[in-house]
C-alpha positions in Angstrom: -22.5 -6.3 10.3 -21.6 -2.8 9.1 -19.1 -2.5 6.3 -15.9 -0.8 7.0 -14.7 1.8 4.5 -11.3 1.1 3.0 -10.9 4.5 1.4 -7.4 6.0 1.6 -7.3 9.2 3.8 -4.2 11.4 4.0 -4.1 13.7 7.0 -4.6 16.6 7.4 -6.9 16.7 4.4 -9.0 13.8 5.6 -10.8 13.2 2.3 -10.7 10.1 0.1 -7.8 10.1 -2.3 -6.1 7.7 -4.8 -3.1 5.4 -4.9 -1.3 8.0 -7.0 -1.8 10.6 -4.3 -0.5 8.2 -1.7 2.6 7.6 -3.7 3.0 11.4 -4.1 2.7 11.9 -0.3 5.2 9.1 0.4 7.7 10.7 -2.0 7.2 14.0 -0.3 8.0 12.3 3.1 11.3 10.9 1.7 10.2 7.5 0.6 11.4 5.9 -2.6 8.4 4.4 -4.3 9.6 1.2 -6.0 8.1 -0.7 -8.9 7.6 -4.5 -9.1 10.6 -5.1 -11.2 12.8 -2.3 -9.9 16.2 -3.1 -8.3 17.0 0.4 -7.4 16.5 -0.1 -3.6 17.2 2.9 -1.3 20.3 2.7 0.7 21.8 4.5 3.7 20.9 4.9 7.3 17.9 7.1 6.6 16.6 5.2 3.5 12.9 4.4 3.3 11.1 2.6 0.5 7.6 1.7 -0.4 6.8 -1.4 -2.5 3.4 -2.5 -3.6 3.4 -6.2 -4.3 0.8 -9.0 -4.6 -2.9 -8.5 -4.8 -3.7 -7.3 -1.3 -5.0 -3.9 -2.4 -7.3 -5.3 -5.1 -8.5 -8.1 -2.9 -9.1 -5.7 0.0 -11.5 -3.7 -2.1 -13.2 -6.9 -3.1 -13.3 -8.6 0.3 -13.6 -5.6 2.6 -13.9 -7.0 6.2 -12.9 -10.5 5.1 -9.5 -9.4 3.9 -7.8 -10.5 7.2 -8.4 -14.2 6.4 -6.4 -14.0 3.1 -3.4 -11.9 4.2 -1.1 -14.7 5.4 -1.6 -16.9 2.2 -1.1 -13.8 0.0 2.2 -13.0 1.8 3.4 -16.6 1.4 2.4 -16.8 -2.3 5.4 -17.0 -4.6 5.8 -14.0 -7.0 
């Protein structure tokens, strides 16, 4: 079975980038990028936030195509 690439691509550039570039692009689109311990949640009718939590990103790089089988347990895992 062919491996699927899990590189982050941001249009219209369409070249691999980093998590820092993703956060920068989200901020440019009006998202508040939140940290694990941050309580400064966006508010208001147009508020949008992005929170990275758990180990899904790291595990996705490790597991590649097998990531789907661990998503539900990871979501249900206590912090």
